[in-house]
C-alpha positions in Angstrom: 104.1 60.5 95.2 106.2 59.3 98.1 105.0 56.4 100.3 105.0 56.5 104.0 108.1 54.3 104.0 110.1 57.1 102.4 109.3 59.4 105.4 110.9 57.4 108.2 113.2 59.4 110.4 116.3 60.1 108.4 119.7 59.0 109.6 120.8 61.7 112.0 123.1 64.3 110.7 125.8 65.9 112.9 123.2 68.5 114.0 120.5 66.4 115.7 117.4 67.2 117.6 119.2 66.1 120.8 121.5 69.0 120.7 118.9 71.6 119.8 118.8 73.2 123.3 122.6 73.6 123.3 122.6 75.1 119.8 119.9 77.6 120.7 122.0 78.8 123.7 125.1 78.9 121.5 123.4 81.2 118.9 121.9 83.4 121.6 125.4 83.9 123.0 127.6 84.0 119.9 125.3 85.1 117.1 123.0 87.4 119.0 125.5 88.5 121.7 123.0 88.0 124.5 123.1 86.1 127.8 121.5 82.7 127.1 120.5 82.6 130.8 118.2 85.6 130.3 117.4 86.1 126.7 114.6 88.4 125.7 111.9 87.0 123.4 113.5 88.2 120.2 116.9 86.8 121.1 115.2 83.5 122.0 113.4 83.4 118.7 116.5 84.2 116.7 118.5 81.6 118.7 116.0 78.9 117.8 115.8 80.1 114.2 119.5 79.9 113.6 119.7 76.5 115.2 116.9 75.3 112.9 118.6 76.9 109.9 121.8 75.0 110.7 120.0 71.8 110.3 118.4 72.9 107.0 121.7 74.1 105.7 123.4 70.7 106.3 120.6 69.0 104.3 120.7 71.6 101.6 124.4 71.0 100.9 123.8 67.3 100.6 120.8 67.9 98.2 123.0 70.1 96.0 125.7 67.4 95.8 123.0 64.9 94.7 121.7 67.2 92.0 125.1 67.7 90.5 126.1 64.0 90.8 123.0 62.8 89.0 123.0 65.4 86.2 119.3 65.9 86.8 117.1 68.2 84.8 116.0 71.1 86.9 113.0 73.4 86.8 113.4 77.1 87.5 110.2 78.7 88.7 110.2 82.4 87.9 107.7 84.5 89.9 107.7 88.1 90.8 105.9 87.1 94.0 106.3 84.5 96.7 104.1 84.6 99.8 105.3 81.9 102.2 104.2 83.5 105.4 106.2 82.7 108.5 109.0 80.1 108.2 109.7 78.8 111.7 106.8 76.4 112.3 106.9 75.2 108.7 110.5 74.3 109.1 109.9 72.5 112.4 107.1 70.5 110.9 109.2 69.5 107.9 112.1 68.5 110.2 109.6 66.7 112.5 111.1 68.7 115.4 108.1 70.5 116.8 108.1 68.6 120.2 111.9 68.9 120.5 111.7 72.7 119.8 108.9 73.1 122.3 110.9 71.4 125.1 114.0 73.4 124.2 112.4 76.8 124.4 110.5 75.9 127.5 113.9 75.3 129.1 114.7 79.0 128.6 111.3 80.2 129.8 109.3 80.6 126.6 106.4 79.0 124.8 106.9 77.9 121.2 103.7 79.6 120.0 104.8 82.8 121.7 108.1 82.7 119.8 106.3 82.0 116.6 104.5 85.3 116.9 107.8 87.1 117.0 108.4 86.4 113.3 107.0 88.8 110.7 105.4 87.4 107.6 107.8 87.5 104.7 106.9 90.5 102.5 107.7 88.8 99.2 104.3 88.8 97.6 100.9 90.3 97.2 98.1 87.7 97.2 97.1 84.5 95.5 99.9 84.5 92.9 102.5 84.5 95.7 100.7 82.0 97.9 100.4 79.6 95.1 104.1 79.9 94.2 105.0 79.1 97.8 102.8 76.1 97.8 104.5 74.8 94.6 107.9 75.4 96.2 106.8 73.3 99.2 105.6 70.5 96.9 108.8 70.6 94.7 110.8 69.9 97.8 108.4 67.4 99.3 108.4 65.4 96.1 112.2 65.6 95.7 112.1 67.4 92.4 115.3 69.3 91.5 114.3 72.9 91.1 114.5 76.5 92.4 112.3 79.4 92.8 113.5 82.8 91.5 112.2 86.2 92.4 113.1 89.5 94.2 114.0 90.1 97.8 111.8 93.1 98.6 112.8 95.2 101.6 109.2 96.6 101.7 106.6 94.0 100.6 102.9 94.5 100.1 101.8 97.4 102.3 100.7 97.0 105.9 97.0 97.8 106.0 95.4 99.7 108.8 91.8 100.8 109.1 91.1 104.4 110.2 87.5 105.6 110.4 86.6 102.6 108.3 89.0 103.5 105.4 92.0 101.5 104.3 95.3 103.3 105.0 98.6 102.0 103.7 101.8 101.9 105.8 105.3 100.6 104.9 105.8 96.9 105.6 109.5 96.8 106.4 109.4 93.1 107.3 113.2 92.9 107.6 113.9 95.9 109.7 115.2 93.7 112.5 116.8 91.3 110.1 115.7 87.8 109.2 117.5 84.7 110.2 116.4 82.9 107.1 118.2 85.0 104.5 121.5 83.6 103.3 123.3 86.3 101.4 125.6 85.1 98.6 127.8 88.1 98.2 130.0 86.2 95.7 127.1 86.0 93.3 127.0 89.6 92.0 125.6 89.7 88.5 125.6 92.9 86.4 122.2 93.9 85.0 122.2 96.5 82.2 119.6 99.2 81.4 119.2 101.9 78.7 122.0 102.4 76.2 121.7 101.4 72.5 122.1 98.5 70.1 125.1 98.3 67.8 125.6 96.1 64.7 129.0 94.3 64.7 130.7 92.2 62.0 132.8 89.2 63.0 135.9 87.8 61.3 133.7 85.6 59.0 131.7 88.7 57.8 128.6 87.8 59.7 126.5 90.6 61.2 125.6 90.4 64.9 124.5 92.9 67.5 125.6 94.0 70.9 124.0 96.2 73.6 126.3 99.0 74.7 126.2 102.0 77.0 123.5 102.7 79.6 123.9 101.9 83.3 124.6 98.8 85.3 122.9 97.6 88.5 124.3 94.6 90.4 122.1 91.7 91.5 123.1 89.9 94.7 121.7 86.4 95.3 119.9 85.8 98.6 118.8 82.2 99.3 115.9 81.1 101.5 115.7 77.4 102.1 112.7 75.2 101.3 112.7 71.8 102.9 110.8 68.6 102.0 108.7 66.9 104.6 110.4 64.3 106.8 113.5 63.6 104.7 116.8 65.2 103.9 115.8 67.1 100.7 116.1 70.9 100.9 116.0 73.2 98.0 115.8 77.0 97.9 114.3 80.2 96.6 117.0 82.5 95.1 115.9 86.1 95.5 117.8 89.0 94.1 118.7 92.2 95.9 119.7 95.3 93.9 123.2 96.7 94.6 124.8 99.7 93.1 127.6 99.0 90.8 129.6 101.6 92.7 129.2 102.8 96.3 129.4 106.5 95.6 131.0 109.1 93.3 134.3 110.0 95.1 134.8 113.1 93.0 131.4 114.5 93.9 132.0 113.5 97.5 135.3 115.4 97.6 133.6 118.5 96.2 131.1 118.5 99.0 128.1 117.1 97.1 127.3 114.5 99.7 123.7 113.9 98.3 124.8 113.6 94.7 127.7 111.3 95.7 125.3 108.5 96.8 122.3 109.3 94.6 123.1 106.7 92.0 123.6 104.1 94.6 120.2 104.9 96.2 118.4 105.0 92.9 119.9 101.7 91.8 118.9 99.9 95.0 115.3 101.0 94.8 114.7 98.3 92.2 114.4 95.7 95.0 113.0 98.0 97.6 109.2 97.9 97.1 106.8 95.3 95.7 104.7 96.7 92.9 105.5 100.4 92.9 102.5 102.5 91.8 102.0 102.6 88.0 100.0 105.8 88.2 103.1 107.8 87.2 105.7 107.3 84.6 108.5 106.7 87.1 106.5 103.9 88.7 105.8 102.2 85.4 109.4 102.3 84.5 110.4 100.9 87.9 108.0 98.0 87.5 109.6 97.1 84.2 113.0 97.5 85.7 112.1 95.0 88.4 110.9 92.5 85.9 114.0 92.6 83.8 116.3 92.9 86.8 115.3 89.5 88.3 114.9 87.8 84.9 118.4 88.9 83.7 120.0 87.8 87.0 118.2 84.5 87.0 119.0 83.6 83.4 122.7 84.5 84.0 122.6 82.2 87.1 120.9 79.4 85.1 123.4 79.5 82.3 126.3 79.7 84.7 125.0 76.5 86.3 124.4 74.8 82.9 127.9 75.6 81.6 129.3 73.5 84.3 127.9 70.5 82.5 130.1 71.3 79.4 127.2 70.6 77.1 126.2 72.1 73.8 123.4 74.7 74.0 121.2 72.6 71.8 120.8 70.3 74.9 119.7 73.1 77.2 116.0 72.0 77.2 117.1 68.5 78.3 118.6 70.0 81.4 116.6 73.2 82.0 112.9 73.9 82.3 111.8 77.5 83.0 108.2 78.1 84.2 106.9 81.7 83.8 104.5 82.3 86.7 102.2 84.8 84.9 103.5 87.4 82.4 105.8 89.3 84.8 108.8 87.2 83.8 107.9 87.0 80.1 110.8 89.4 79.2 112.9 86.3 79.9 112.1 85.1 76.4 113.9 87.9 74.5 116.6 87.9 77.2 117.5 84.2 76.6 117.5 84.9 72.8 119.9 87.9 73.5 122.2 85.7 75.6 122.2 82.8 73.1 122.8 85.1 70.1 124.8 88.0 71.3 126.8 86.3 74.1 127.1 82.7 72.9 127.1 83.3 69.1 124.1 81.1 68.1 122.0 82.0 65.1 118.4 82.9 65.4 117.4 79.6 63.7 119.3 77.7 66.4 118.4 79.8 69.4 114.6 80.1 68.8 113.8 76.4 69.1 115.9 76.2 72.2 113.8 79.0 73.7 110.5 77.4 72.8 111.5 74.1 74.3 112.8 75.6 77.5 109.9 78.0 78.5 106.4 77.2 79.7 103.9 79.8 80.8 101.1 79.8 83.4 98.3 82.2 82.8 96.4 83.4 85.9 93.7 85.7 84.6 90.8 85.9 82.2 90.3 89.6 82.7 91.5 91.4 79.5 92.4 94.5 81.5 94.7 92.4 83.7 96.7 91.1 80.8 100.0 92.9 81.0 101.2 95.2 78.2 104.1 97.6 78.0 104.6 100.7 75.8 107.0 100.0 72.9 108.7 103.4 73.7 109.3 102.4 77.3 110.8 99.0 76.4 112.8 100.5 73.6 114.3 103.1 75.9 115.0 100.9 78.9 115.8 97.6 77.0 116.7 98.6 73.4 118.1 95.2 72.4 115.1 93.4 73.7 112.7 95.6 71.8 114.6 94.7 68.6 114.3 91.0 69.4 110.6 91.3 70.2 109.9 93.0 66.9 111.8 90.2 65.2 109.9 87.5 67.1 106.7 89.1 65.9 107.8 89.5 62.3 108.9 85.9 62.0 105.7 84.7 63.9 103.4 86.6 61.6 105.3 85.6 58.5 104.7 81.9 59.3 100.9 82.4 59.1 101.0 83.4 55.4 102.0 80.0 53.9 99.2 78.2 55.8 96.5 80.6 54.8 96.4 82.4 58.1 96.7 86.0 56.9 93.1 87.1 57.3 93.1 90.8 58.0 91.2 90.3 61.2 93.6 87.6 62.5 97.0 89.4 62.3 96.1 92.3 64.6 94.5 89.9 67.1 97.6 87.7 67.5 100.3 90.2 66.9 102.7 90.7 69.8 102.3 94.4 69.2 99.0 96.1 69.8 98.6 99.1 67.5 96.8 102.3 68.5 97.7 105.8 69.6 100.5 104.1 71.5 102.1 100.8 70.4 102.2 98.3 73.2 103.8 94.9 73.6 101.3 92.2 74.7 103.3 90.2 77.2 100.8 87.3 77.2 101.2 86.9 73.4 105.0 87.0 73.8 104.8 84.3 76.5 102.5 82.1 74.4 104.5 82.3 71.2 107.8 81.7 73.1 106.7 78.8 75.2 106.0 75.1 74.4 103.1 74.8 76.8 100.6 77.3 78.2 98.4 76.3 81.1 95.4 77.7 82.8 94.9 77.0 86.5 91.4 75.4 86.7 89.3 73.5 84.2 86.9 76.3 83.5 89.7 78.9 83.3 91.6 76.8 80.7 88.4 76.2 78.7 87.9 80.0 78.5 91.5 80.5 77.4 91.0 78.0 74.6 87.6 79.0 73.5 87.7 82.7 74.0 90.6 84.7 75.3 93.4 82.8 73.4 91.1 81.0 70.8 93.3 82.1 67.9 96.5 80.8 69.5 94.7 77.5 70.3 94.0 77.2 66.6 97.5 78.2 65.5 99.3 75.9 68.1 97.1 72.9 68.6 97.8 71.2 72.0 99.9 74.1 73.3 97.1 75.3 75.7 96.4 72.9 78.5 95.2 72.9 82.2 96.8 72.3 85.5 94.3 72.9 88.3 95.9 74.8 91.3 96.6 73.1 94.6 97.6 73.9 98.1 100.2 72.4 100.4 98.6 70.2 103.1 101.7 70.7 105.2 101.0 74.4 105.9 97.2 74.6 105.3 96.2 71.7 107.5 99.1 70.3 109.5 100.5 73.7 110.5 97.4 75.9 110.4 95.0 73.4 112.1 97.1 71.2 114.4 94.0 70.1 116.3 92.3 68.7 113.2 95.5 67.3 111.9 95.9 65.4 115.2 92.4 64.1 115.0 93.1 62.8 111.5 96.4 61.3 112.5 94.7 59.5 115.4 92.0 58.2 113.1 93.8 57.1 109.8 97.5 57.7 110.5 99.8 60.4 109.4 100.3 59.3 105.8 97.8 61.9 104.4 100.3 64.7 104.8 102.2 63.5 101.8 99.3 61.7 100.1 96.2 63.8 100.5 93.9 61.4 98.8 94.2 59.2 101.9 91.7 61.6 103.5 89.1 59.5 101.7 89.5 57.1 104.6 87.5 59.6 106.7 84.4 59.2 104.6 82.7 56.3 106.5 83.3 58.3 109.7 81.0 61.1 108.6 78.1 58.8 109.8 79.8 58.0 113.1 78.2 60.1 115.9 81.3 59.9 118.2 83.6 61.0 115.4 81.2 63.9 114.5 81.3 64.9 118.2 85.1 65.1 118.1 85.0 67.0 114.8 82.7 69.5 116.3 85.0 69.9 119.3 87.9 70.7 117.0 85.9 73.3 115.1 84.7 74.9 118.3 88.3 75.1 119.6 89.4 76.9 116.4 86.5 79.3 116.5 87.3 80.2 120.0 90.9 80.8 119.0 89.8 83.1 116.2 87.4 84.9 118.5 90.2 85.7 120.9 92.3 86.9 118.0 89.5 89.2 116.8 89.0 90.6 120.3 92.7 91.3 120.5 93.0 92.9 117.1 89.9 95.0 116.8 88.3 94.9 120.3 85.1 93.2 119.1 83.7 90.2 120.9 82.1 87.5 118.7 80.2 84.4 119.7 81.9 81.1 118.6 78.5 79.4 118.6 77.3 81.6 115.7 77.7 80.7 112.0 81.1 82.0 110.9 80.6 83.2 107.3 84.0 84.3 105.9 85.2 86.1 102.8 88.9 86.8 102.9 90.8 87.7 99.7 91.9 90.7 97.7 89.2 93.3 97.5 88.1 93.5 93.9 84.7 94.2 92.3 84.7 90.9 90.4 85.2 89.0 93.7 82.0 90.6 94.8 82.5 91.4 98.4 79.8 94.0 97.7 77.3 91.2 97.0 78.0 89.8 100.5 77.5 93.3 102.0 74.1 93.6 100.2 73.0 90.4 101.8 74.2 91.5 105.2 72.1 94.7 104.9 69.1 92.6 103.8 69.6 90.4 107.0 69.8 93.6 109.0 66.5 94.9 107.5 64.8 91.6 108.2 65.9 91.7 111.9 64.8 95.3 112.3 61.4 94.6 110.7 60.7 91.8 113.2 63.2 91.6 116.1 61.3 88.7 117.7 61.5 86.5 114.6 63.8 83.5 114.9 67.1 83.8 113.0 70.3 81.8 112.6 73.0 83.9 114.4 75.8 84.8 112.1 79.3 86.4 112.3 80.2 87.7 108.9 84.0 88.2 108.6 85.8 90.1 105.8 89.5 90.6 105.3 91.6 91.6 102.3 93.6 94.5 100.9 92.6 96.8 98.1 95.3 98.1 95.7 96.2 101.6 96.8 95.0 103.2 93.6 91.8 101.1 93.4 89.4 103.7 94.8 86.1 101.8 94.3 87.6 98.8 96.2 88.6 101.1 99.0 85.2 102.5 99.2 83.8 99.0 99.5 86.0 98.5 102.5 84.6 101.7 104.0 81.1 100.4 103.3 81.8 97.1 105.1 83.1 99.0 108.1 80.1 101.4 108.1 77.6 98.6 107.9 79.5 96.8 110.7 79.4 99.9 112.9 75.6 100.3 112.5 74.7 96.7 112.9 77.1 95.9 115.8 75.8 98.8 117.8 72.1 98.2 117.3 70.4 96.6 120.3 67.8 94.8 118.1 70.7 92.9 116.3 72.7 91.8 119.4 73.3 88.1 119.4 71.9 87.7 115.8 74.3 89.4 113.5 77.9 90.5 113.8 79.9 92.0 111.0 83.6 92.8 111.0 86.6 93.6 108.9 90.0 92.3 110.0 92.8 94.6 108.8 96.1 93.5 107.2 95.1 90.1 105.8 98.3 88.0 105.4 99.3 84.3 105.6 99.7 84.2 109.3 96.3 85.7 109.8 94.8 83.3 107.3 96.3 80.4 109.3 94.1 81.6 112.2 91.0 82.2 110.1 90.8 79.2 107.8 90.4 76.5 110.5 87.5 78.4 112.1 85.4 78.9 108.9 81.9 77.4 108.8 80.8 79.0 105.5 83.4 79.8 102.8 82.2 82.7 100.5 83.5 82.1 97.0 81.0 84.3 95.1 82.9 85.9 92.2 81.1 86.6 88.9 81.2 83.3 87.0 83.9 83.2 84.4 86.2 85.7 86.0 88.0 83.9 88.8 90.8 81.9 87.3 90.9 79.3 90.1 91.2 80.4 93.7 93.0 78.7 96.4 91.2 80.1 99.5 88.3 78.0 98.5 90.5 74.9 98.7 92.0 75.8 102.0 88.7 76.4 103.7 87.1 73.2 102.3 90.1 71.2 103.3 89.6 72.4 106.9 85.9 71.4 106.9 84.1 74.6 105.7 81.1 74.3 103.4 81.3 76.5 100.4 78.7 78.9 99.0 79.8 80.0 95.5 79.2 80.4 91.9 80.2 78.0 89.2 83.5 79.8 88.8 87.2 78.8 88.9 88.0 75.8 91.0 84.6 75.9 92.6 83.4 73.7 89.8 86.0 71.0 90.5 85.4 71.3 94.2 81.7 70.6 93.6 82.6 67.6 91.5 84.8 66.2 94.2 82.8 66.9 97.4 79.3 66.3 95.8 76.6 68.8 94.8 74.7 68.1 98.0 77.7 69.3 100.1 78.2 72.7 98.6 75.8 75.7 98.0 76.0 76.7 94.3 74.0 79.7 93.1 73.8 82.2 90.3 74.6 82.6 86.7 77.0 80.3 84.9 79.9 81.7 82.8 77.9 81.1 79.6 74.8 82.8 81.0 76.9 85.8 82.1 78.2 86.2 78.5 74.8 85.6 77.0 73.1 88.1 79.3 75.7 90.7 78.7 75.6 90.2 74.9 71.8 90.4 74.9 71.6 93.7 76.8 71.8 93.3 80.6 69.5 95.7 82.4 70.2 96.0 86.2 67.2 98.3 86.6 64.8 95.4 86.0 66.2 93.6 89.0 66.0 96.7 91.1 62.4 97.4 90.1 61.2 93.8 90.5 62.8 92.8 93.8 61.5 94.8 96.8 64.1 93.6 99.2 67.0 94.5 96.8 65.4 97.9 96.2 65.2 98.5 100.0 68.9 97.6 100.4 70.1 99.9 97.6 67.9 102.7 98.7 69.2 102.5 102.3 72.7 102.9 101.0 71.7 105.7 98.6 70.0 107.8 101.3 72.9 107.5 103.7 71.6 105.1 106.3 75.2 103.9 106.7 76.9 107.3 106.3 74.6 109.8 108.1 77.2 112.5 108.3 77.9 112.2 104.6 74.8 110.8 102.8 76.4 110.8 99.4 79.5 108.9 100.5 78.5 105.6 98.9 76.7 107.1 95.9 79.5 105.7 93.6 78.8 102.2 94.8 75.1 102.3 93.9 75.9 104.2 90.7 78.2 101.4 89.6 75.3 99.0 89.9 72.4 101.0 88.5 73.9 103.6 86.3 77.1 102.1 85.0 75.8 98.7 84.0 76.6 96.5 87.0 79.4 94.9 85.0 79.9 92.1 87.6 76.1 91.3 87.7 75.6 91.5 91.4 71.9 92.4 91.0 71.3 89.5 88.6 72.6 87.1 91.2 71.3 88.8 94.3 68.0 86.8 94.7 69.7 83.4 94.0 72.4 84.3 96.6 69.8 85.2 99.2 68.0 81.9 98.7 71.3 79.9 98.9 72.0 81.7 102.2 68.6 80.7 103.5 69.5 77.1 102.7 72.8 77.6 104.6 70.9 78.8 107.7 68.5 75.9 107.6 71.3 73.4 107.4 73.3 75.0 110.2 70.5 74.5 112.6 71.0 70.8 112.2 74.6 70.6 113.5 74.9 66.8 113.1 74.1 67.0 109.4 76.2 70.1 108.9 79.1 68.3 110.5 78.6 65.2 108.4 78.9 67.4 105.3 81.9 69.2 106.8 83.7 65.9 107.2 82.9 64.9 103.6 84.3 68.2 102.4 87.7 67.5 104.1 87.6 63.8 103.1 87.2 64.5 99.4 89.7 67.3 98.9 92.6 65.0 98.0 92.7 66.3 94.4 93.6 69.8 95.5 97.0 69.1 97.0 99.7 71.1 95.3 101.7 67.8 95.2 99.2 66.7 92.5 99.6 69.9 90.7 103.4 69.8 90.7 103.3 66.1 89.6 101.2 67.2 86.6 103.7 69.9 85.7 106.6 67.6 86.1 105.2 64.8 84.0 103.3 66.8 81.3 105.2 70.1 81.0 108.7 70.0 82.5 109.8 66.4 81.8 111.2 66.2 85.3 112.0 63.2 87.6 112.6 63.2 91.3 116.1 62.8 92.7 117.1 59.5 94.2 117.1 59.4 98.0 119.8 61.6 99.5 122.5 59.8 101.4 
């Protein structure tokens, strides 16, 4: 971890903060072609952005020189998603140029926050996986570790969510339709990526048999870099994202014959590979395109890695000494057979030489314990699209299974469980098994998650490869999720303990004694109130609903999924509504219940839950008996920039997934870091948050992961909870009879049916009463604002463990074998 002394203002480069105003004007005139005396808002934003990028680029060049000069080992972080949010303010904070930028844009008639809103969120990811990847890139740069992120440059990222009549509707999110100043196109880095064709055996001059991949079609991958700066020094690395380009512009013969559409058809089809994040897999073409995307970015990335490695003029046996490749989930797992193909077919290595190199180079992060979420691909599809890779996967599996025989591991039950190939009506490749067998280390992302991997999901592999499965608990970057998202709280902390916490989050512990200081608590309350007012204005602007910032803000913002149990939250809201209606004069703790999140387009039950949330909101918000007591709302199009407005305003963080199913979570970390109190199950990182902040400063309820398993194995009966809990019965009956859908009484029948008639797999009814009691305890504590604030301060003060800097340090020391670069001159 860097010390404060390493973050002194760096020696000024030719592009200093002093010349920022001049550089903005120059870019407005010469890059944007606008009059710098009268720029519109977009031109002003772009002028500032290009001026900032100039400063980053200068530092990036010096960082690259240092990496080559030191022959440092590098990590390559392969992820199908990155979700960095907006870049401008993050860059300014890293460069320590926020005040200079504010003065410079004020000189041309604009407010910095106004220009910040001009930038679209980068549509490069979907949810938690991409947000985590972006946090890790920030920490790699902040800690001066040599490394790069690799992925795809999507033209259309995760869909833009709108809400019509309470239903989610998806629209294209063309986040680059006006261009982005942050993309640096590397047209000289065009890498051919092959698909289809066939495998041929070849014999060399020495009579040895080898193989080559021939025929098929070729798509070109063009490198696009987006810079990632460290904080307060000259270190700048980058994400390298690949765009698909046709290997030919169009068929001239077809064009000359008048077939204008056919002439460009191949080009258009080729370039769809990088067009859309996660095409639908409901149809065969969508499934094939997903696999194409995965191989496309993996093939281009490994070609780039080996190109860079060959500059060192080293033997390939030394590759793991200079290269670490981290597979962020199974999406890049096809990289394992691809590296084997390159080493054997292109570089002439034998299997016996190449395989140990692969194992020592790759590491794999697992992000789910849901068996249905573990990625598999039909053997037929891989064999048609990537014939050579299917051959290699079969051979990996054959050799792996053959190693079990000599050590007595050939039990009939074991082989089918650990095989890379799942048998059945359709053979499928288990990508998680491929990643485990082909990696030297496999990690979960929270202590409970990793325990479940070792004791249940991958128990056989933990036995076969002792020590291979380990844990690295997720973390979040304090630069974005406190310094940038919550500048008022960051300033209060700076004024109190100094700015060193931003690169050493454990220093927040210095706030602990101040939790008992009445004056400090008053200042803390003022910051929270300011943030809640800001969010209230945002809500009013976005959905036209007024909310009272003095109410308890209870927030659940994340992907809509049944295991995350937004529905349990809704059931509690309905119970509160019924209580108010039964006795409107009874005292209550006023609440504003905020939901946000996207449902996968084909996930119909999740979309119906969104509709239920909005229907409950419509009824409660328009009932005179409820005014001032309960407000419910759903914010559409949840994204990073929206999260930056929500997270600082949260009083109560809802982390209520079924125990044992949430791998980790990072929203729980962000909210607690910003002073929210958590209500949650003993799931994912909630357990470690509880251990850090103290049991008395968090509201834990419900079944444990072991109790969930035992109850399910012993015959869980949701009807017993329905029959024995009058309030729960009243809630479910009100949904069933159409109280929240009077024009279509059966609209939410599938929701109730999933709970009562289809087994309530996620055990909402079993946890309902415990959840209600925990919420009652929340209400009682919120009435005592001094005590609530004391616990809020302690939550922030004790969140040092959950910095992504700590996570990346653990990866670097225990998995990658990586050391930071020396200070850049």
